[in-house]
C-alpha positions as CSV (number, residue, x, y, z in Angstrom):
1,M,15.4,16.0,6.8
2,T,16.5,12.1,6.9
3,K,13.8,9.7,8.3
4,D,14.9,7.1,10.8
5,A,14.2,3.7,9.3
6,T,14.6,2.1,12.9
7,K,11.5,3.8,14.1
8,I,9.2,2.7,11.4
9,Q,6.6,-0.1,12.7
10,F,4.3,-2.3,10.8
11,E,0.8,-2.7,12.4
12,R,-1.3,-5.6,10.9
13,V,-4.8,-4.7,10.4
14,I,-7.4,-6.7,12.2
15,G,-10.3,-4.5,12.0
16,S,-10.3,-2.8,15.1
17,I,-12.5,0.5,15.6
18,E,-9.1,2.5,15.9
19,Q,-7.8,0.9,12.6
20,I,-10.8,1.4,10.7
21,R,-10.8,5.1,11.6
22,I,-7.1,5.3,10.6
23,L,-7.6,3.8,7.5
24,Y,-10.4,6.0,6.5
25,D,-8.8,8.9,7.7
26,L,-5.8,7.9,5.1
27,L,-8.4,7.2,2.5
28,T,-10.0,10.5,2.7
29,S,-6.5,12.4,2.9
30,R,-5.2,10.4,-0.4
31,T,-4.4,12.7,-3.2
32,H,-4.0,9.9,-5.6
33,S,-6.4,7.1,-6.2
34,I,-6.7,4.0,-8.5
35,S,-9.6,2.1,-6.8
36,H,-12.4,4.9,-6.4
37,Q,-13.8,7.6,-8.1
38,I,-16.2,8.7,-5.3
39,L,-15.1,8.5,-1.8
40,P,-16.9,5.7,0.2
41,T,-18.9,6.5,3.3
42,Y,-17.5,5.6,6.8
43,K,-20.1,2.6,7.1
44,S,-19.2,1.4,3.7
45,H,-15.5,1.5,4.3
46,K,-15.8,-0.2,7.7
47,E,-17.6,-3.0,5.9
48,F,-15.0,-3.4,3.6
49,V,-12.1,-3.4,6.1
50,L,-14.2,-5.9,8.2
51,S,-14.8,-8.2,4.7
52,H,-10.7,-8.8,5.0
53,P,-10.5,-8.3,1.3
54,Y,-6.5,-8.5,1.2
55,L,-4.2,-11.4,1.9
56,T,-2.7,-9.0,4.6
57,W,-2.9,-5.4,5.4
58,F,-0.7,-3.1,7.5
59,I,-0.5,0.4,8.6
60,I,2.8,2.0,8.6
61,R,3.8,4.2,11.4
62,S,7.1,6.4,12.1
63,Y,7.6,7.4,15.6
64,Y,4.3,6.0,16.4
65,E,2.6,8.4,13.9
66,V,0.6,7.0,11.1
67,V,2.3,7.6,7.7
68,G,0.5,5.3,5.5
69,S,-0.6,1.6,5.0
70,F,0.1,-1.2,2.5
71,Y,-1.7,-4.5,1.5
72,L,-1.0,-7.6,-0.4
73,K,-3.3,-9.3,-2.7
74,Q,-3.8,-12.7,-4.0
75,D,-2.5,-11.8,-7.4
76,N,0.9,-10.6,-5.7
77,S,0.1,-7.2,-6.1
78,V,0.8,-4.6,-3.5
79,G,-1.1,-1.4,-2.7
80,L,1.1,1.4,-1.1
81,N,-0.5,4.5,0.3
82,L,1.7,7.0,1.9
83,I,0.8,10.3,3.2
84,D,4.1,11.5,2.1
85,Q,5.8,10.0,-0.7
86,D,9.1,9.4,1.2
87,S,11.9,7.2,-0.1
88,T,12.8,5.7,3.2
89,Y,9.1,4.5,3.9
90,V,8.9,3.1,0.6
91,F,12.3,1.2,0.9
92,E,11.3,-0.2,4.5
93,V,8.1,-1.4,3.1
94,M,9.9,-3.1,0.3
95,K,12.2,-4.6,2.8
96,F,9.5,-5.8,5.1
97,I,7.7,-7.3,2.2
98,K,10.7,-9.3,0.7
99,S,11.7,-10.5,4.3
100,N,8.2,-11.6,5.7
101,F,6.2,-12.8,2.7
102,D,6.7,-15.1,-0.6
103,P,4.8,-14.4,-3.8
104,K,2.1,-16.7,-4.5
105,P,3.0,-19.3,-7.0
106,A,2.4,-18.2,-10.6
107,I,-0.6,-18.6,-12.6
108,A,-0.4,-18.0,-16.2
109,S,-1.9,-14.8,-17.5
110,T,-3.2,-14.2,-14.0
111,V,-0.5,-14.0,-11.2
112,P,3.2,-13.2,-11.7
113,P,5.7,-15.0,-9.8
114,Y,6.7,-11.8,-8.3
115,F,5.3,-8.9,-6.3
116,Y,4.2,-5.8,-8.1
117,I,3.1,-2.3,-7.0
118,N,0.4,-0.6,-8.4
119,V,0.9,3.2,-8.6
120,A,-1.6,5.8,-9.6
121,Y,-0.8,7.4,-12.9
122,S,-0.6,10.9,-11.3
123,N,1.6,9.9,-8.6
124,V,4.9,11.0,-10.2
125,E,6.8,11.2,-6.9
126,L,6.2,7.7,-6.0
127,K,7.0,6.4,-9.7
128,K,10.4,8.4,-9.1
129,I,11.3,6.7,-5.8
130,L,10.5,3.4,-7.1
131,K,12.6,3.8,-10.2
132,K,15.4,5.1,-7.9
133,H,15.2,1.8,-5.8
134,K,15.7,-0.1,-8.9
135,L,12.1,-1.3,-9.7
136,K,11.4,-1.8,-13.2
137,P,8.0,-0.3,-14.6
138,L,5.8,-3.1,-16.1
139,Q,2.7,-1.4,-17.9
140,T,0.5,1.6,-17.8
141,S,-3.3,0.8,-17.4
142,F,-5.9,2.9,-18.9
143,M,-9.6,3.0,-17.5
144,L,-12.3,2.5,-20.3
C-alpha cells in the first residue's frame, strides 16, 4: 500500500500532556535505540520533554494517526523515530526539514555545515531507505 504524502502532518512539540504521553508511547514501542539502554520512567520522560532538549521537535502524523517523531539538535543532527520504517514518511520528513530549516553554521570538528541523521546500527530498514533516497553514509559509531 502506498502512503499518501498529502496526509502527513507535522505537529511541533510544545510539551502538552497529550504530546508527552504520545512521545512516551513512541519511546516504549521503539525497536531500535541509540540514546538509552534502560527505558526511562514516565516521570523522567516528562521532565526531559519539558526541558526542551532539542532545537525543535515534531510529532509526525498520517491521517491524524501518530506514525513517529523527529527532532533537530544544535549540532545539525536529526533524530528520526518512526513506528514503521516507511519510505514516504522518511522522504516527507527530509522535505519538511529542507524547506523549513537551515543547518546551523559549521564549527570545525563540532558541527558540520549540513543536517545528518543518526540511525541505530540495528535499523537496517531505515538505512536502506536513506540510501534509496541518495543520502550518503558518513560513519559508524561504537559504544565503549
